[in-house]
C-alpha positions in Angstrom: -12.4 -41.8 26.5 -12.3 -45.3 27.9 -10.1 -48.3 26.7 -11.6 -51.5 25.6 -10.4 -54.9 26.9 -11.8 -58.5 26.2 -11.5 -61.0 28.9 -10.0 -64.4 27.6 -13.3 -66.1 27.6 -15.2 -64.0 25.2 -13.2 -65.3 22.0 -14.7 -68.5 23.1 -18.2 -66.7 23.2 -17.7 -65.1 19.8 -17.0 -68.7 18.0 -20.9 -69.2 18.8 -21.9 -66.4 16.8 -22.0 -65.7 12.8 -19.4 -63.4 11.5 -22.5 -60.9 10.7 -23.0 -61.0 14.6 -19.3 -60.6 15.7 -19.4 -57.2 13.2 -22.4 -55.8 14.9 -21.0 -56.6 18.3 -17.7 -54.8 17.9 -19.5 -51.9 15.8 -21.7 -51.2 19.3 -18.8 -51.7 21.6 -17.0 -49.0 19.6 -20.3 -46.5 19.4 -21.6 -47.4 22.6 -19.2 -48.1 25.4 -15.9 -45.9 24.3 -17.3 -42.7 25.7 -19.6 -42.8 29.0 -20.2 -46.5 29.6 -21.5 -46.0 33.0 -24.7 -43.7 31.5 -28.0 -46.1 31.8 -29.8 -45.5 28.1 -32.0 -47.5 26.5 -29.6 -50.3 25.1 -27.3 -50.0 28.2 -28.4 -50.8 31.5 -26.8 -51.9 35.3 -28.1 -55.4 36.5 -29.0 -57.0 39.5 -26.0 -58.4 41.3 -25.3 -62.0 39.0 -22.2 -64.1 38.6 -21.5 -62.6 35.1 -21.1 -58.8 34.8 -22.8 -55.7 36.6 -23.7 -54.1 33.2 -25.2 -55.0 29.8 -25.3 -53.7 26.1 -28.1 -55.0 24.3 -28.2 -54.7 20.5 -31.0 -56.5 19.5 -31.1 -60.5 20.2 -27.6 -59.9 21.1 -25.6 -59.0 24.4 -22.8 -57.7 26.1 -21.9 -58.1 29.5 -19.2 -55.9 30.8 -17.5 -53.9 33.7 -16.1 -50.6 34.0 -13.1 -49.8 35.8 -12.6 -46.0 36.5 -9.2 -45.1 37.7 -6.2 -43.3 35.6 -6.7 -46.0 33.1 -10.1 -45.9 32.4 -11.0 -49.8 30.8 -14.0 -51.3 29.8 -13.8 -54.7 30.1 -16.1 -57.1 28.2 -16.7 -60.3 30.1 -18.9 -61.9 28.1 -21.0 -62.0 24.6 -24.1 -63.5 24.3 -27.6 -64.0 22.3 -31.3 -64.4 24.0 -33.5 -66.6 22.0 -36.7 -66.1 23.6 -36.4 -65.5 27.4 -33.3 -67.7 27.2 -29.7 -66.6 27.3 -27.0 -68.3 25.3 -23.4 -67.4 26.0 -20.9 -69.4 24.1 -23.7 -71.8 22.9 -24.5 -72.6 26.7 -27.6 -71.3 28.3 -27.1 -69.3 31.0 -29.1 -68.2 34.2 -28.3 -64.7 35.5 -29.9 -65.1 38.9 
């Protein structure tokens, strides 16, 4: 089992989302990332090297970017939360490129 930690910046990212979207994200994190967050699935995948995070969890148009620390503490660190609109990604209301 993994503990979930949120980066300080995630609070700001969540402010750009609706309360319903925030609830959906929290539920998905608890369901998908507490057990075996390093297993690739249809909605969970490793990303190519980028400045945001090594892993992505997709929940419809919502995105959760995270890293996993595997040691005696086993922690999933949520680094960013955003929303896809078409082929554009917005984190905290700002468009972000993953390249």
